[in-house]
TIFI-599159 format. One record per residue (C-alpha): residue in one letter; x, y, z. Coordinates in pm, 1 decimal, always signed. Layout:
TIFI-599159
@residuo=a	c1=X	c2=Y	c3=Z $
...
***
This chain:
TIFI-599159
@residuo=m	c1=+8380.6	c2=-616.5	c3=+1032.0 $
@residuo=i	c1=+8004.7	c2=-635.9	c3=+974.9 $
@residuo=s	c1=+7816.8	c2=-311.9	c3=+1047.1 $
@residuo=s	c1=+7564.3	c2=-328.6	c3=+1332.8 $
@residuo=r	c1=+7326.2	c2=-93.2	c3=+1153.1 $
@residuo=r	c1=+6996.7	c2=-266.0	c3=+1084.8 $
@residuo=y	c1=+6666.6	c2=-206.7	c3=+912.7 $
@residuo=t	c1=+6365.2	c2=-352.7	c3=+1090.2 $
@residuo=l	c1=+6057.5	c2=-437.6	c3=+885.3 $
@residuo=t	c1=+5730.1	c2=-495.8	c3=+1067.9 $
@residuo=l	c1=+5401.9	c2=-576.1	c3=+898.3 $
@residuo=s	c1=+5058.5	c2=-724.0	c3=+938.1 $
@residuo=c	c1=+4813.6	c2=-838.2	c3=+674.0 $
@residuo=p	c1=+4533.3	c2=-1089.2	c3=+612.8 $
@residuo=d	c1=+4681.6	c2=-1436.0	c3=+649.8 $
@residuo=r	c1=+4738.4	c2=-1636.1	c3=+330.9 $
@residuo=v	c1=+4992.5	c2=-1865.3	c3=+170.2 $
@residuo=g	c1=+5310.8	c2=-1711.0	c3=+33.1 $
@residuo=i	c1=+5366.8	c2=-1404.5	c3=+251.6 $
@residuo=v	c1=+5698.6	c2=-1516.6	c3=+401.9 $
@residuo=a	c1=+5824.3	c2=-1641.6	c3=+66.6 $
@residuo=a	c1=+5733.8	c2=-1314.8	c3=-105.6 $
@residuo=v	c1=+5901.5	c2=-1093.2	c3=+156.3 $
@residuo=s	c1=+6210.2	c2=-1313.0	c3=+185.7 $
@residuo=g	c1=+6231.8	c2=-1326.8	c3=-192.3 $
@residuo=f	c1=+6221.5	c2=-949.1	c3=-210.4 $
@residuo=f	c1=+6515.4	c2=-925.7	c3=+28.4 $
@residuo=a	c1=+6707.0	c2=-1195.9	c3=-158.4 $
@residuo=q	c1=+6648.9	c2=-1011.6	c3=-484.8 $
@residuo=h	c1=+6819.1	c2=-707.3	c3=-332.7 $
@residuo=r	c1=+7088.5	c2=-909.5	c3=-153.5 $
@residuo=g	c1=+6940.0	c2=-836.9	c3=+188.8 $
@residuo=w	c1=+7087.1	c2=-1040.1	c3=+476.1 $
@residuo=i	c1=+6809.4	c2=-1136.2	c3=+720.1 $
@residuo=i	c1=+6954.6	c2=-1177.5	c3=+1069.5 $
@residuo=e	c1=+6634.6	c2=-1211.8	c3=+1274.9 $
@residuo=a	c1=+6283.1	c2=-1315.7	c3=+1176.1 $
@residuo=s	c1=+5961.4	c2=-1366.4	c3=+1373.8 $
@residuo=y	c1=+5610.2	c2=-1462.5	c3=+1262.7 $
@residuo=h	c1=+5268.4	c2=-1506.7	c3=+1419.8 $
@residuo=t	c1=+4913.8	c2=-1568.2	c3=+1301.3 $
@residuo=d	c1=+4625.8	c2=-1447.9	c3=+1515.9 $
@residuo=h	c1=+4368.8	c2=-1720.1	c3=+1447.1 $
@residuo=e	c1=+4079.4	c2=-1518.3	c3=+1583.8 $
@residuo=t	c1=+4126.2	c2=-1237.7	c3=+1330.2 $
@residuo=q	c1=+4309.6	c2=-1447.2	c3=+1067.1 $
@residuo=r	c1=+4576.5	c2=-1178.8	c3=+1055.8 $
@residuo=f	c1=+4945.4	c2=-1246.7	c3=+1000.4 $
@residuo=f	c1=+5224.8	c2=-1056.3	c3=+1178.7 $
@residuo=m	c1=+5592.7	c2=-1041.8	c3=+1083.5 $
@residuo=r	c1=+5912.8	c2=-878.4	c3=+1203.7 $
@residuo=q	c1=+6244.4	c2=-905.7	c3=+1020.8 $
@residuo=e	c1=+6582.6	c2=-745.3	c3=+1086.1 $
@residuo=i	c1=+6815.4	c2=-694.4	c3=+788.9 $
@residuo=l	c1=+7177.6	c2=-582.0	c3=+783.3 $
@residuo=a	c1=+7151.0	c2=-236.7	c3=+630.0 $
@residuo=d	c1=+7481.3	c2=-252.8	c3=+444.7 $
@residuo=s	c1=+7386.7	c2=-578.5	c3=+274.6 $
@residuo=l	c1=+7101.7	c2=-427.0	c3=+72.1 $
@residuo=s	c1=+7176.9	c2=-320.7	c3=-284.1 $
@residuo=i	c1=+6920.1	c2=-38.7	c3=-258.4 $
@residuo=n	c1=+6887.2	c2=+249.2	c3=-11.8 $
@residuo=l	c1=+6595.2	c2=+294.3	c3=+226.3 $
@residuo=a	c1=+6406.3	c2=+538.1	c3=+2.1 $
@residuo=e	c1=+6428.4	c2=+294.1	c3=-288.6 $
@residuo=f	c1=+6323.4	c2=+10.3	c3=-58.9 $
@residuo=r	c1=+6008.5	c2=+195.8	c3=+45.7 $
@residuo=t	c1=+5915.3	c2=+268.2	c3=-315.5 $
@residuo=q	c1=+5980.0	c2=-81.8	c3=-449.0 $
@residuo=f	c1=+5830.9	c2=-271.1	c3=-152.6 $
@residuo=q	c1=+5499.2	c2=-87.7	c3=-183.4 $
@residuo=d	c1=+5389.2	c2=-300.7	c3=-481.1 $
@residuo=l	c1=+5436.6	c2=-614.9	c3=-274.2 $
@residuo=a	c1=+5259.7	c2=-454.3	c3=+22.0 $
@residuo=d	c1=+4962.4	c2=-362.5	c3=-197.2 $
@residuo=e	c1=+4938.3	c2=-718.4	c3=-329.5 $
@residuo=f	c1=+4909.4	c2=-862.7	c3=+20.6 $
@residuo=k	c1=+4716.5	c2=-567.0	c3=+172.0 $
@residuo=m	c1=+4992.4	c2=-504.3	c3=+425.0 $
@residuo=d	c1=+5017.2	c2=-243.6	c3=+698.1 $
@residuo=w	c1=+5392.4	c2=-207.7	c3=+717.1 $
@residuo=h	c1=+5676.6	c2=+1.0	c3=+852.6 $
@residuo=i	c1=+6053.8	c2=-8.0	c3=+816.9 $
@residuo=s	c1=+6287.7	c2=+163.6	c3=+1062.5 $
@residuo=d	c1=+6659.3	c2=+237.9	c3=+1063.0 $
@residuo=s	c1=+6861.5	c2=+161.1	c3=+1378.3 $
@residuo=a	c1=+7079.5	c2=+462.4	c3=+1298.0 $
@residuo=q	c1=+6779.9	c2=+686.1	c3=+1372.2 $
@residuo=k	c1=+6734.0	c2=+681.8	c3=+1749.5 $
@residuo=k	c1=+6377.4	c2=+698.5	c3=+1880.9 $
@residuo=r	c1=+6294.1	c2=+1028.6	c3=+2050.6 $
@residuo=l	c1=+6120.4	c2=+984.5	c3=+2388.6 $
@residuo=v	c1=+5923.2	c2=+1269.5	c3=+2541.8 $
@residuo=i	c1=+5876.6	c2=+1180.2	c3=+2909.0 $
@residuo=l	c1=+5577.6	c2=+1300.8	c3=+3112.2 $
@residuo=v	c1=+5606.4	c2=+1286.8	c3=+3491.6 $
@residuo=s	c1=+5439.2	c2=+1427.6	c3=+3804.0 $
@residuo=k	c1=+5612.7	c2=+1418.2	c3=+4145.1 $
@residuo=q	c1=+5721.8	c2=+1055.2	c3=+4181.1 $
@residuo=d	c1=+6065.1	c2=+1015.2	c3=+4025.8 $
@residuo=h	c1=+6153.7	c2=+644.7	c3=+4047.4 $
@residuo=c	c1=+6057.4	c2=+556.8	c3=+3688.6 $
@residuo=l	c1=+6205.8	c2=+879.9	c3=+3551.4 $
@residuo=n	c1=+6527.8	c2=+822.1	c3=+3744.6 $
@residuo=d	c1=+6555.1	c2=+468.2	c3=+3608.8 $
@residuo=l	c1=+6496.5	c2=+577.7	c3=+3248.4 $
@residuo=l	c1=+6749.7	c2=+859.9	c3=+3271.6 $
@residuo=y	c1=+7008.3	c2=+621.2	c3=+3415.0 $
@residuo=r	c1=+6951.4	c2=+375.3	c3=+3131.8 $
@residuo=w	c1=+6975.1	c2=+660.9	c3=+2880.4 $
@residuo=r	c1=+7289.0	c2=+810.9	c3=+3038.8 $
@residuo=s	c1=+7465.2	c2=+472.9	c3=+3055.2 $
@residuo=r	c1=+7358.7	c2=+395.8	c3=+2694.8 $
@residuo=e	c1=+7183.7	c2=+82.2	c3=+2811.4 $
@residuo=m	c1=+6885.2	c2=+225.5	c3=+2623.9 $
@residuo=v	c1=+6997.5	c2=+396.8	c3=+2303.3 $
@residuo=v	c1=+6739.8	c2=+672.4	c3=+2256.7 $
@residuo=d	c1=+6717.0	c2=+1049.4	c3=+2252.7 $
@residuo=i	c1=+6523.7	c2=+1232.8	c3=+2525.9 $
@residuo=p	c1=+6464.0	c2=+1581.6	c3=+2382.8 $
@residuo=c	c1=+6259.8	c2=+1701.5	c3=+2683.1 $
@residuo=v	c1=+6072.4	c2=+1612.4	c3=+2999.6 $
@residuo=i	c1=+5727.0	c2=+1760.2	c3=+3068.4 $
@residuo=s	c1=+5567.3	c2=+1780.2	c3=+3412.7 $
@residuo=n	c1=+5267.8	c2=+1931.4	c3=+3587.4 $
@residuo=h	c1=+5495.1	c2=+2011.6	c3=+3884.6 $
@residuo=e	c1=+5827.6	c2=+2193.4	c3=+3930.6 $
@residuo=e	c1=+5983.6	c2=+1952.0	c3=+4180.9 $
@residuo=l	c1=+6197.6	c2=+1755.0	c3=+3935.1 $
@residuo=r	c1=+6333.1	c2=+2043.8	c3=+3728.9 $
@residuo=s	c1=+6682.6	c2=+2057.8	c3=+3879.4 $
@residuo=f	c1=+6721.3	c2=+1679.5	c3=+3860.5 $
@residuo=v	c1=+6626.0	c2=+1670.1	c3=+3490.4 $
@residuo=e	c1=+6826.8	c2=+1977.7	c3=+3395.0 $
@residuo=w	c1=+7133.0	c2=+1829.0	c3=+3568.6 $
@residuo=h	c1=+7118.2	c2=+1570.0	c3=+3289.1 $
@residuo=g	c1=+7121.8	c2=+1848.7	c3=+3030.1 $
@residuo=i	c1=+6760.3	c2=+1781.7	c3=+2926.8 $
@residuo=p	c1=+6507.4	c2=+2066.7	c3=+2884.1 $
@residuo=y	c1=+6228.0	c2=+2063.5	c3=+3143.4 $
@residuo=f	c1=+5884.0	c2=+2212.3	c3=+3080.4 $
@residuo=h	c1=+5623.7	c2=+2283.5	c3=+3347.8 $
@residuo=v	c1=+5266.7	c2=+2264.5	c3=+3218.1 $
@residuo=v	c1=+4986.3	c2=+2384.8	c3=+3446.4 $
@residuo=m	c1=+4691.4	c2=+2143.3	c3=+3436.2 $
@residuo=s	c1=+4413.6	c2=+2376.3	c3=+3558.1 $
@residuo=d	c1=+4275.3	c2=+2387.6	c3=+3202.5 $
@residuo=k	c1=+4314.5	c2=+2033.2	c3=+3070.5 $
@residuo=n	c1=+4245.2	c2=+2116.7	c3=+2706.2 $
@residuo=a	c1=+4496.1	c2=+2401.0	c3=+2702.6 $
@residuo=a	c1=+4750.3	c2=+2188.9	c3=+2892.3 $
@residuo=f	c1=+4736.2	c2=+1896.2	c3=+2651.4 $
@residuo=n	c1=+4745.6	c2=+2131.7	c3=+2354.2 $
@residuo=q	c1=+5068.5	c2=+2269.5	c3=+2499.8 $
@residuo=i	c1=+5202.6	c2=+1917.1	c3=+2554.1 $
@residuo=a	c1=+5121.6	c2=+1826.0	c3=+2193.6 $
@residuo=s	c1=+5292.1	c2=+2143.4	c3=+2072.9 $
@residuo=l	c1=+5607.5	c2=+2061.5	c3=+2273.0 $
@residuo=f	c1=+5604.1	c2=+1705.2	c3=+2138.3 $
@residuo=e	c1=+5585.5	c2=+1823.7	c3=+1777.6 $
@residuo=q	c1=+5840.8	c2=+2099.9	c3=+1836.4 $
@residuo=h	c1=+6089.5	c2=+1845.6	c3=+1973.8 $
@residuo=r	c1=+6009.4	c2=+1590.6	c3=+1700.3 $
@residuo=g	c1=+5901.9	c2=+1326.1	c3=+1948.3 $
@residuo=d	c1=+5836.5	c2=+967.8	c3=+1842.8 $
@residuo=v	c1=+5667.5	c2=+839.4	c3=+2157.3 $
@residuo=f	c1=+5526.5	c2=+973.9	c3=+2483.8 $
@residuo=v	c1=+5635.9	c2=+789.6	c3=+2799.0 $
@residuo=l	c1=+5405.6	c2=+843.6	c3=+3096.3 $
@residuo=a	c1=+5650.9	c2=+771.9	c3=+3379.5 $
@residuo=r	c1=+5391.1	c2=+800.6	c3=+3658.9 $
@residuo=f	c1=+5236.9	c2=+1114.9	c3=+3506.0 $
@residuo=m	c1=+4916.9	c2=+1060.0	c3=+3709.8 $
@residuo=q	c1=+4688.9	c2=+1252.4	c3=+3474.4 $
@residuo=i	c1=+4401.0	c2=+1121.4	c3=+3263.2 $
@residuo=v	c1=+4480.0	c2=+1175.0	c3=+2895.2 $
@residuo=p	c1=+4188.8	c2=+1325.6	c3=+2693.7 $
@residuo=p	c1=+4025.8	c2=+1101.1	c3=+2429.1 $
@residuo=d	c1=+4115.5	c2=+1324.5	c3=+2132.7 $
@residuo=f	c1=+4481.4	c2=+1324.3	c3=+2244.4 $
@residuo=c	c1=+4473.2	c2=+941.8	c3=+2267.3 $
@residuo=n	c1=+4331.8	c2=+921.4	c3=+1915.4 $
@residuo=r	c1=+4584.1	c2=+1167.2	c3=+1774.1 $
@residuo=y	c1=+4880.6	c2=+971.8	c3=+1912.5 $
@residuo=s	c1=+4738.1	c2=+619.9	c3=+1893.2 $
@residuo=g	c1=+5011.2	c2=+361.6	c3=+1950.5 $
@residuo=r	c1=+5255.1	c2=+636.2	c3=+2054.3 $
@residuo=i	c1=+5167.6	c2=+686.4	c3=+2423.3 $
@residuo=i	c1=+5313.4	c2=+433.1	c3=+2668.9 $
@residuo=n	c1=+5206.4	c2=+425.7	c3=+3032.3 $
@residuo=i	c1=+5320.0	c2=+238.6	c3=+3340.8 $
@residuo=h	c1=+5028.5	c2=+150.6	c3=+3565.5 $
@residuo=h	c1=+5098.8	c2=+38.2	c3=+3920.9 $
@residuo=s	c1=+4871.4	c2=-263.1	c3=+3904.9 $
@residuo=f	c1=+4850.0	c2=-600.6	c3=+3733.8 $
@residuo=l	c1=+4577.4	c2=-490.2	c3=+3492.5 $
@residuo=p	c1=+4289.1	c2=-545.5	c3=+3442.9 $
@residuo=s	c1=+4272.5	c2=-559.8	c3=+3822.8 $
@residuo=f	c1=+4253.5	c2=-235.6	c3=+4021.6 $
@residuo=i	c1=+4231.5	c2=+30.8	c3=+3753.3 $
@residuo=g	c1=+4237.0	c2=+399.7	c3=+3839.6 $
@residuo=a	c1=+4382.6	c2=+563.3	c3=+4148.2 $
@residuo=k	c1=+4551.0	c2=+397.5	c3=+4448.3 $
@residuo=p	c1=+4563.5	c2=+39.5	c3=+4315.6 $
@residuo=y	c1=+4795.0	c2=-74.5	c3=+4598.1 $
@residuo=h	c1=+4537.4	c2=+41.4	c3=+4849.2 $
@residuo=q	c1=+4270.2	c2=-146.6	c3=+4654.8 $
@residuo=a	c1=+4490.5	c2=-455.8	c3=+4649.4 $
@residuo=y	c1=+4554.3	c2=-433.1	c3=+5023.2 $
@residuo=q	c1=+4182.1	c2=-407.0	c3=+5096.4 $
@residuo=r	c1=+4113.5	c2=-706.2	c3=+4872.5 $
@residuo=g	c1=+4384.2	c2=-915.5	c3=+5041.0 $
@residuo=v	c1=+4554.1	c2=-1023.5	c3=+4719.4 $
@residuo=k	c1=+4866.8	c2=-1241.8	c3=+4727.3 $
@residuo=l	c1=+5022.6	c2=-1094.5	c3=+4411.8 $
@residuo=i	c1=+5068.9	c2=-732.9	c3=+4311.8 $
@residuo=g	c1=+5217.5	c2=-612.6	c3=+3987.3 $
@residuo=a	c1=+5268.3	c2=-344.0	c3=+3726.9 $
@residuo=t	c1=+5158.0	c2=-309.0	c3=+3365.1 $
@residuo=c	c1=+5316.8	c2=-128.0	c3=+3073.2 $
@residuo=h	c1=+5050.0	c2=-52.4	c3=+2813.2 $
@residuo=y	c1=+4948.5	c2=+178.3	c3=+2530.8 $
@residuo=v	c1=+4710.9	c2=+456.4	c3=+2631.4 $
@residuo=t	c1=+4365.1	c2=+460.0	c3=+2474.5 $
@residuo=r	c1=+4037.5	c2=+643.6	c3=+2534.2 $
@residuo=e	c1=+3931.9	c2=+385.0	c3=+2792.8 $
@residuo=l	c1=+4111.9	c2=+436.8	c3=+3124.4 $
@residuo=d	c1=+4390.1	c2=+182.4	c3=+3188.4 $
@residuo=a	c1=+4247.6	c2=-52.0	c3=+2924.2 $
@residuo=g	c1=+4485.9	c2=-9.2	c3=+2628.5 $
@residuo=p	c1=+4685.1	c2=-293.2	c3=+2467.9 $
@residuo=i	c1=+4926.0	c2=-446.3	c3=+2721.0 $
@residuo=i	c1=+5296.3	c2=-461.8	c3=+2629.2 $
@residuo=e	c1=+5457.2	c2=-605.5	c3=+2944.4 $
@residuo=q	c1=+5365.4	c2=-709.6	c3=+3299.8 $
@residuo=d	c1=+5526.0	c2=-856.0	c3=+3610.4 $
@residuo=t	c1=+5428.7	c2=-945.4	c3=+3966.5 $
@residuo=v	c1=+5569.0	c2=-993.4	c3=+4314.4 $
@residuo=r	c1=+5422.7	c2=-1206.3	c3=+4593.1 $
@residuo=v	c1=+5286.6	c2=-1038.0	c3=+4907.9 $
@residuo=d	c1=+5116.6	c2=-1172.9	c3=+5219.1 $
@residuo=h	c1=+4901.9	c2=-1074.6	c3=+5516.5 $
@residuo=g	c1=+5199.3	c2=-920.6	c3=+5696.6 $
@residuo=d	c1=+5264.2	c2=-659.9	c3=+5427.3 $
@residuo=s	c1=+5124.5	c2=-311.6	c3=+5476.1 $
@residuo=v	c1=+5009.4	c2=-73.4	c3=+5203.2 $
@residuo=e	c1=+5344.8	c2=+104.9	c3=+5239.9 $
@residuo=d	c1=+5526.9	c2=-226.4	c3=+5184.9 $
@residuo=m	c1=+5323.1	c2=-289.6	c3=+4870.8 $
@residuo=v	c1=+5401.3	c2=+57.3	c3=+4736.2 $
@residuo=r	c1=+5772.1	c2=-1.6	c3=+4799.7 $
@residuo=y	c1=+5769.8	c2=-342.6	c3=+4628.8 $
@residuo=g	c1=+5567.1	c2=-197.1	c3=+4347.3 $
@residuo=r	c1=+5814.5	c2=+77.9	c3=+4266.2 $
@residuo=d	c1=+6077.9	c2=-180.2	c3=+4177.7 $
@residuo=i	c1=+5838.7	c2=-368.1	c3=+3949.9 $
@residuo=e	c1=+5718.2	c2=-47.3	c3=+3784.0 $
@residuo=k	c1=+6072.9	c2=+49.6	c3=+3685.8 $
@residuo=t	c1=+6163.6	c2=-284.7	c3=+3532.1 $
@residuo=v	c1=+5830.0	c2=-336.4	c3=+3356.9 $
@residuo=l	c1=+5836.2	c2=+11.7	c3=+3202.5 $
@residuo=a	c1=+6196.2	c2=-32.5	c3=+3087.2 $
@residuo=r	c1=+6122.5	c2=-372.2	c3=+2929.5 $
@residuo=g	c1=+5802.5	c2=-258.8	c3=+2761.9 $
@residuo=l	c1=+5965.1	c2=+57.5	c3=+2631.4 $
@residuo=r	c1=+6261.4	c2=-140.1	c3=+2496.4 $
@residuo=y	c1=+6025.3	c2=-370.0	c3=+2305.7 $
@residuo=h	c1=+5857.9	c2=-62.8	c3=+2155.4 $
@residuo=i	c1=+6173.3	c2=+120.8	c3=+2052.2 $
@residuo=e	c1=+6312.6	c2=-198.6	c3=+1897.2 $
@residuo=d	c1=+5990.5	c2=-234.3	c3=+1691.4 $
@residuo=r	c1=+5904.1	c2=-562.1	c3=+1861.2 $
@residuo=v	c1=+5541.8	c2=-470.3	c3=+1938.5 $
@residuo=l	c1=+5256.6	c2=-496.4	c3=+1688.7 $
@residuo=i	c1=+4904.8	c2=-402.6	c3=+1792.0 $
@residuo=c	c1=+4622.6	c2=-648.1	c3=+1719.0 $
@residuo=g	c1=+4292.6	c2=-490.7	c3=+1824.6 $
@residuo=n	c1=+4322.7	c2=-445.0	c3=+2199.4 $
@residuo=k	c1=+4605.8	c2=-698.3	c3=+2226.4 $
@residuo=t	c1=+4971.7	c2=-688.7	c3=+2129.8 $
@residuo=i	c1=+5202.3	c2=-926.7	c3=+1950.3 $
@residuo=v	c1=+5544.5	c2=-889.0	c3=+2119.3 $
@residuo=f	c1=+5836.9	c2=-1050.6	c3=+1935.5 $
@residuo=r	c1=+6094.7	c2=-1080.9	c3=+2215.4 $
***
């Protein structure tokens, strides 16, 4: 029986002839069995993006040796690259306020092993969800937000203490400070209850209702210094009409938020997302 353990290589570099041949040749040299491969060239930046999955047990070298030997090839092509091991589950630190629909959905997917990750802790600026989170056997930390700098320093400390890989803002409803965004660039994922770039900021469903739109949506994106303007990972919409109230839109929106966050997060934890400026390349 073939092992399901995989290594996933992702990379980007200036586009030129021979990149795919060189990487594939490296794997062939070490008996690596490529089971999935995706490529894309961004013509605006002339940058090449690649994702390859390799059966871990097929390689004749271990991961440490791979990293050492591949670096020469990476230097030749000026690659930004990363290789991950499916045996090492991503560690999600979830931030939440009072609304629990996205948190509830993520915990269900985690508990049912639909999403194979570790959740070492949940952090909130309110106490309301403590018993619900602790029922799942997950530590819950209440961080008071009266002093934003102190609060986010505490959040960063908890993240490092629990060896987090990525922050998930599951309707956290707090503006993340610029220095925090820079420190964890590409490692903070937010769900925004709007089809960005429309209706940024607070109460987007109310804004949509006032504007009389016919579609509302949700956006999963990376958090950057600019509010609700980071690289978009996933989006979806639902149709509304003149008979729908703000409350109806909020209710419809909760369903979209859950599915969009789960899809976007899955793409991230499976190393299917590569950032290209303020855009993303998503290899589905």
